[in-house]
C-alpha positions in Angstrom: 23.2 -44.0 -8.4 26.3 -44.4 -7.6 28.3 -42.5 -4.3 31.3 -42.1 -3.1 31.9 -43.9 0.1 31.0 -41.4 2.3 34.5 -42.3 4.2 36.3 -39.5 1.9 34.4 -37.1 3.5 35.1 -38.3 6.8 37.7 -36.4 8.7 40.9 -37.2 8.5 42.2 -39.9 10.3 38.6 -41.7 11.1 37.7 -45.6 11.0 35.3 -46.0 8.9 34.0 -49.2 10.6 33.9 -46.8 13.7 30.7 -46.3 15.1 31.1 -41.6 15.7 30.9 -40.8 19.1 27.4 -38.7 19.9 29.9 -35.0 20.7 31.5 -33.4 17.9 34.7 -34.6 17.6 38.1 -31.9 17.3 38.3 -32.5 13.7 34.6 -31.9 12.9 34.5 -28.7 14.6 37.6 -27.7 12.6 36.2 -28.9 9.7 33.3 -26.5 10.7 34.5 -23.8 11.4 36.3 -23.9 8.2 33.2 -24.1 6.6 31.9 -20.8 8.4 34.6 -19.0 6.4 33.3 -18.8 3.8 30.5 -18.9 4.0 29.9 -16.4 6.3 31.4 -14.2 2.7 28.4 -15.1 0.5 25.9 -14.9 3.1 26.7 -11.6 4.3 26.6 -10.3 1.1 23.0 -11.1 0.3 22.7 -7.9 2.6 25.5 -5.8 2.8 24.3 -4.1 -0.2 21.4 -3.2 1.2 22.8 -0.3 2.8 24.8 1.1 -0.3 21.7 1.7 -2.6 21.7 5.7 -2.0 25.2 6.5 -2.1 25.9 3.6 -5.2 22.9 5.5 -6.7 24.1 9.3 -6.7 28.2 7.6 -7.5 26.2 5.8 -11.1 23.9 8.5 -11.4 21.4 5.5 -11.8 17.4 5.5 -10.0 16.4 3.0 -7.9 14.9 1.0 -10.2 18.3 -0.5 -12.3 20.3 0.1 -8.8 17.9 -2.1 -7.7 18.9 -5.3 -9.6 22.7 -4.7 -8.1 21.1 -7.2 -5.3 17.9 -8.9 -7.6 21.2 -10.2 -10.1 23.3 -11.4 -7.2 19.7 -13.5 -5.8 19.2 -14.4 -9.4 22.5 -15.7 -9.4 22.3 -18.1 -6.5 19.0 -19.2 -7.6 20.2 -20.1 -10.5 23.4 -22.4 -9.5 21.7 -23.6 -6.3 20.5 -27.3 -8.2 24.2 -27.8 -9.9 25.3 -28.2 -6.9 24.6 -31.7 -6.3 26.1 -32.9 -9.2 29.3 -30.5 -9.4 30.0 -32.7 -5.7 28.8 -36.1 -6.8 31.0 -35.9 -10.2 34.3 -33.7 -8.6 33.8 -33.8 -5.3 32.8 -31.7 -2.2 36.8 -30.7 -1.9 36.6 -28.9 -5.4 33.6 -27.8 -5.9 34.1 -25.8 -2.5 37.2 -24.5 -3.4 36.7 -23.8 -6.6 33.2 -21.3 -5.3 35.3 -19.5 -3.0 37.9 -18.4 -6.3 34.4 -17.5 -8.5 33.1 -15.6 -5.8 36.3 -14.1 -4.6 36.7 -12.7 -8.3 33.3 -11.5 -8.9 33.7 -9.1 -5.2 37.0 -8.3 -6.8 35.5 -6.9 -10.1 32.5 -5.8 -8.2 34.3 -3.5 -6.2 36.7 -2.5 -9.2 33.4 -1.9 -11.3 33.4 1.4 -13.4 29.3 1.8 -14.7 26.3 0.4 -13.1 26.3 -1.9 -15.9 29.3 -3.5 -15.3 28.3 -3.6 -11.6 25.7 -5.9 -12.2 27.2 -7.8 -14.2 30.2 -8.9 -11.9 27.6 -9.0 -9.5 26.1 -11.7 -10.8 29.2 -13.6 -11.2 30.1 -13.0 -7.4 26.4 -14.9 -7.2 27.4 -17.8 -8.8 30.4 -18.5 -6.8 28.4 -17.7 -3.3 24.9 -20.1 -4.6 27.7 -23.1 -4.4 29.4 -22.4 -0.9 26.4 -23.1 2.0 25.5 -26.3 -0.3 28.6 -27.7 -1.0 29.1 -26.8 3.1 26.3 -28.7 3.7 27.0 -31.8 2.4 30.4 -32.0 3.6 30.1 -31.8 6.8 27.0 -33.7 6.9 28.6 -36.7 5.9 31.7 -35.9 8.1 29.8 -36.0 10.7 27.3 -39.0 10.3 23.6 -39.0 10.8 23.7 -38.5 15.2 25.5 -35.5 14.7 23.7 -33.4 12.8 21.8 -31.4 15.0 25.1 -30.6 16.3 27.1 -29.5 13.3 24.1 -27.6 11.6 24.4 -25.3 14.9 27.3 -24.3 13.3 26.9 -24.2 9.7 23.6 -22.3 11.0 25.6 -19.5 12.3 26.7 -17.4 9.2 22.8 -17.9 7.6 21.4 -16.4 11.0 23.9 -13.9 11.8 24.9 -12.6 8.1 21.5 -10.7 7.2 22.5 -9.1 11.1 26.3 -8.1 10.9 25.7 -7.5 7.2 23.9 -3.8 7.5 26.2 -3.2 10.6 29.3 -3.6 8.6 27.9 -2.5 4.9 26.7 0.8 7.0 30.0 1.3 8.1 31.5 0.8 4.9 29.5 2.8 3.0 29.4 5.7 5.9 33.1 6.0 7.4 34.8 3.8 4.6 33.9 3.3 0.9 31.0 2.0 -0.8 33.4 -0.2 -2.5 34.9 -1.9 0.6 32.0 -3.6 0.8 33.0 -5.8 -2.5 36.8 -5.6 -1.2 36.8 -6.5 2.9 35.6 -10.2 1.2 39.2 -10.5 -0.7 41.2 -11.2 2.6 38.3 -13.3 3.8 38.0 -15.5 0.8 41.8 -15.9 1.0 42.2 -17.3 4.1 39.2 -19.0 3.5 40.6 -20.6 0.5 44.0 -21.5 2.4 41.6 -23.3 5.3 39.8 -25.2 2.9 43.2 -26.2 0.6 44.7 -27.5 4.8 41.0 -28.6 6.1 38.5 -29.8 3.8 39.3 -33.9 3.3 40.4 -35.3 0.3 37.8 -37.3 -2.3 37.9 -37.1 -6.0 34.1 -37.7 -6.8 32.7 -40.5 -9.7 35.4 -41.0 -11.7 34.2 -44.6 -13.5 32.8 -42.9 -16.5 28.8 -44.4 -15.7 26.1 -42.4 -16.7 25.0 -41.0 -13.6 28.6 -38.6 -13.8 27.0 -37.6 -16.9 25.4 -33.4 -16.7 21.2 -33.6 -16.5 20.7 -31.0 -19.8 17.0 -31.2 -19.6 17.1 -30.1 -15.9 19.1 -27.6 -16.1 16.7 -26.0 -19.5 13.9 -26.8 -16.9 15.2 -26.0 -13.2 17.6 -23.0 -12.9 15.8 -21.1 -15.2 12.1 -21.9 -14.1 13.8 -20.9 -10.8 15.0 -17.2 -11.9 11.4 -16.6 -14.0 9.8 -16.6 -10.9 12.1 -15.5 -8.4 12.6 -12.3 -11.3 8.8 -12.7 -11.0 8.6 -12.0 -7.4 11.7 -9.2 -7.3 9.3 -7.1 -10.1 6.2 -7.8 -7.6 7.3 -4.6 -5.4 7.6 -2.0 -8.3 5.4 -2.9 -11.1 1.7 -2.6 -9.5 1.8 -5.7 -7.6 1.6 -9.4 -8.0 -1.9 -8.3 -10.3 0.8 -7.3 -12.5 0.2 -8.4 -16.4 3.7 -8.6 -16.3 4.1 -9.9 -13.1 2.3 -12.7 -13.5 3.8 -13.7 -17.1 7.1 -14.3 -15.2 5.7 -16.5 -12.6 3.8 -18.6 -14.0 6.7 -19.2 -17.2 9.0 -19.3 -14.1 5.7 -22.6 -12.8 5.9 -24.0 -15.7 8.9 -24.5 -15.7 9.1 -26.5 -12.8 6.4 -28.3 -13.6 7.9 -29.9 -16.5 10.6 -31.1 -14.7 8.2 -32.5 -12.1 8.0 -35.6 -14.3 11.5 -35.4 -16.1 12.9 -35.8 -12.6 11.0 -38.8 -12.2 11.9 -40.5 -15.3 15.3 -40.0 -14.3 15.5 -40.7 -11.0 18.3 -40.2 -9.2 20.6 -38.9 -12.8 18.6 -35.4 -12.5 19.2 -32.0 -10.9 17.1 -32.8 -8.0 15.6 -36.1 -7.7 11.8 -35.4 -7.0 11.4 -38.8 -5.1 13.0 -37.2 -2.2 9.4 -35.5 -1.2 7.8 -38.6 -0.9 9.8 -39.5 2.7 7.6 -37.7 4.7 9.9 -36.4 7.4 11.7 -34.8 4.4 8.5 -33.4 3.1 7.1 -31.8 6.1 10.7 -30.4 7.0 11.4 -28.6 3.6 7.9 -27.6 4.5 9.0 -25.9 7.2 12.0 -24.7 5.8 10.2 -22.5 3.5 8.6 -20.9 5.8 11.7 -20.0 7.8 12.9 -18.3 4.4 10.0 -16.1 4.3 10.3 -15.3 8.0 13.9 -14.7 8.2 14.6 -12.5 5.3 11.5 -11.0 4.5 11.3 -10.0 8.3 14.4 -8.3 7.4 13.1 -6.1 4.7 9.8 -4.9 7.3 12.6 -4.7 10.4 15.6 -2.0 9.1 13.5 -0.5 7.1 11.3 0.4 9.8 14.3 1.8 11.5 15.3 4.2 8.8 11.8 5.3 7.3 9.5 5.5 10.2 12.2 6.3 13.2 14.9 8.5 11.0 17.9 6.0 12.0 20.8 6.3 9.4 22.1 3.0 7.6 24.9 2.0 10.7 22.4 2.5 13.5 19.5 0.5 12.2 21.9 -1.8 11.7 23.1 -2.3 15.1 20.0 -1.8 16.6 18.9 -5.9 14.4 22.2 -7.2 16.8 19.8 -8.2 19.4 18.3 -10.5 17.2 21.5 -12.4 16.2 22.7 -12.5 20.0 19.1 -14.4 20.7 20.0 -17.2 17.6 23.7 -17.5 18.9 22.2 -17.8 22.4 19.9 -20.8 21.4 21.3 -22.7 18.6 24.4 -24.9 20.5 21.1 -25.9 22.6 18.6 -26.4 19.9 21.2 -29.1 18.4 21.8 -31.1 21.1 17.4 -31.2 22.2 17.5 -32.2 17.7 19.9 -34.9 18.4 18.7 -36.4 21.5 14.6 -35.9 21.8 14.1 -34.6 17.8 13.2 -31.7 15.7 9.9 -32.1 16.5 10.1 -31.6 20.7 12.5 -27.7 19.9 11.0 -26.3 16.5 7.3 -25.5 18.1 8.8 -23.8 21.0 11.0 -21.3 18.0 7.9 -20.8 16.1 6.3 -19.7 19.3 9.2 -17.4 20.3 9.2 -15.7 17.0 5.5 -15.1 17.1 5.6 -13.7 20.3 8.7 -11.5 19.3 6.4 -10.1 16.0 4.0 -9.5 17.7 5.4 -6.0 19.0 6.5 -5.4 15.6 2.7 -5.7 14.5 1.7 -3.4 17.3 4.8 -0.7 16.9 3.4 3.0 17.2 6.3 6.0 16.0 7.9 6.2 19.7 7.4 2.5 20.4 11.0 2.0 23.1 13.9 0.6 21.5 14.2 -0.8 24.5 11.2 -3.0 24.3 11.7 -3.6 19.9 15.5 -5.2 21.0 13.9 -7.4 23.5 11.5 -8.5 21.4 14.6 -8.9 18.5 16.1 -10.5 21.2 12.9 -13.5 21.6 13.0 -13.8 17.8 16.8 -14.9 17.6 16.4 -17.6 20.1 12.8 -18.5 18.1 14.9 -18.6 14.8 17.6 -19.8 16.5 15.8 -23.1 17.8 14.4 -23.2 14.3 15.7 -22.9 11.2 18.8 -25.8 12.1 16.2 -27.9 14.4 14.2 -28.1 10.7 16.9 -29.0 8.8 18.3 -31.6 10.7 15.0 -33.1 10.7 14.6 -33.4 6.7 18.5 -34.9 6.3 18.5 -37.3 9.0 16.4 -40.4 7.6 17.6 -40.5 4.3 20.7 -42.3 3.0 24.1 -40.3 2.9 23.5 -40.9 -1.4 20.6 -39.4 -0.9 22.6 -36.2 1.4 24.6 -33.5 -0.7 21.4 -33.8 -3.4 18.6 -32.9 -0.3 21.6 -30.5 1.2 21.0 -28.7 -2.2 17.1 -28.9 -2.5 16.9 -27.7 1.4 19.1 -23.8 -0.3 17.1 -23.8 -3.1 13.3 -23.9 -0.9 14.8 -21.5 1.5 16.0 -18.9 -1.6 12.6 -19.6 -2.9 11.0 -18.9 0.5 13.4 -15.3 1.2 12.6 -14.0 -2.4 8.6 -14.6 -1.7 8.5 -13.3 2.1 10.5 -10.2 0.8 8.3 -9.8 -2.4 4.8 -10.0 -0.9 6.1 -7.4 2.8 7.3 -5.1 -0.2 3.8 -4.8 -2.2 2.1 -5.8 1.1 3.8 -2.1 3.1 3.7 0.1 -0.9 0.5 -0.5 -0.4 -0.2 0.3 3.1 1.6 3.1 3.0 -0.2 5.0 -0.5 -3.1 4.1 1.7 -2.0 5.9 4.5 0.4 8.8 2.6 -1.0 8.7 -1.1 1.3 11.6 -2.1 3.7 9.0 -1.4 3.3 6.8 -4.5 3.8 3.9 -3.1 7.1 4.4 -1.9 7.3 2.1 0.7 8.9 -0.6 -0.7 12.0 1.7 -0.2 12.6 4.1 -2.3 13.2 7.5 -0.9 12.1 6.3 2.3 15.8 7.1 4.0 15.7 10.5 2.6 12.4 12.0 4.0 12.9 15.5 5.8 13.4 14.9 9.5 10.1 17.7 10.0 8.0 16.2 7.4 9.3 12.7 8.9 7.0 14.3 12.5 4.6 14.3 10.8 3.6 11.2 8.9 5.8 9.0 11.3 2.3 8.4 13.1 0.6 6.6 9.7 4.6 5.0 8.6 4.1 2.9 12.2 0.7 2.2 11.4 1.5 0.7 8.2 4.7 -0.6 9.1 2.6 -2.5 11.8 -0.4 -4.2 9.8 2.4 -5.3 8.0 4.2 -7.3 10.5 0.7 -8.8 11.1 1.1 -10.4 7.6 4.5 -11.7 8.5 3.1 -13.0 12.2 0.7 -14.6 10.3 2.9 -16.5 7.9 5.4 -17.1 10.9 2.2 -18.8 12.5 1.3 -21.2 9.6 4.9 -23.1 9.9 3.0 -24.5 13.4 1.5 -26.9 11.3 4.1 -28.8 9.5 6.5 -28.3 12.7 4.1 -30.5 14.6 4.4 -33.7 12.5 7.8 -33.8 13.0 10.0 -36.8 14.7 10.0 -36.3 17.9 12.7 -38.8 18.8 15.9 -38.3 18.6 18.2 -40.4 16.0 20.7 -43.7 18.5 23.0 -45.8 16.4 20.1 -48.7 15.0 18.6 -45.5 13.3 21.3 -44.7 11.5 20.8 -45.0 7.9 23.1 -47.2 6.9 26.7 -46.3 4.9 26.9 -46.3 1.1 29.2 -48.4 -0.4 
């Protein structure tokens, strides 16, 4: 594959032959903030709608089995479009893909806010997801090529802010808008933010034009397009149905999962044959560091997004908190992540991800233990402190692991490698959410048979206070048992983490420039 010279993605004014300093210069920092402005919208929307489901069901007179597609449709659209990002960047350039994605996302937001029935809302959320799916991997590709390998850890700390804060700020913002304004504003709020992000991108994202020489590498991988995105769609759809169709043993769920896995398996020999011209070059996983970091990233997605299902649901169902209060109780985790990420980036660049990621995993496990031991009246101060520790662990884990995956690769592979990592985070989050929802539902049904497995979230927030007082100990015990599973899935990350590089990237280690 022939790539555009990385100098085209370098910050304006940077000399192509000058080695970058280890500190982030002002132009790269500003570029990072521009990218954050765009990615924050898409990441907020993965969680901001969760607190509005009850209101949407009431306004549109639809049951939870239908309303949940407002979230599932968005997530499926994200999974579908991410594999196209690497090809689109190579063909049209990062700036064009970035700005087009913002426009599509804002259009989908405006249409979702104006939806007149549940069917139109689901359709417009798919449009929104198609735009949002390309934002994060495109932003990562632009920044990694601009910053250079020696500064990937630092720049990833900037990119990681919306990824870690979004699941925290989303429920808070969504809860406030639904409670005090109007549910339509959970979508309309993206319009001014998107307009600002588009203006900033026009001003600061470097001009580069992708490949224009007409060679075969610019051709879209059509066979891969019919294998990989549908494979992910079927797989994620199967995972999303597991929490409501009797678990992973349900015949329909197994059918969807098997169909998705078959398509993904067929993509592997196709990619090996087409090599760098495929949507995702599976040969990247022959690099031990990339493969190890990719496995860790998958489990990070499980730990982060899976837990974001359990924690607010515990506060709402077992403790009777409202949506806004539950969102506010999640703030300590975001503060912990914001505290750890700058230090984690510096340590990763200087000493390697293998020095910081295992520490982050230990912190994640320590912060999860109080939730595994939770009861009906566990102190909020204890849980808040535990969330802060979890945040420290997440901030020391996600971005350093992504940095380790990219740092040994040639710049020519970075855009497609970034897309692969984003897919793994998305897939890990889907696995974690579906698996933990199934386990929680069964745990609650075992303890409270009359609930009908409502622990998946259906109707839990509507339990009368008098009834909740009677069943709260059983609910808390069900959540605690599920958190033990979450803790085990988090602890598994220590295996690939111990195999990550234990030294920083120096000038002599930097991959040679392309071109």
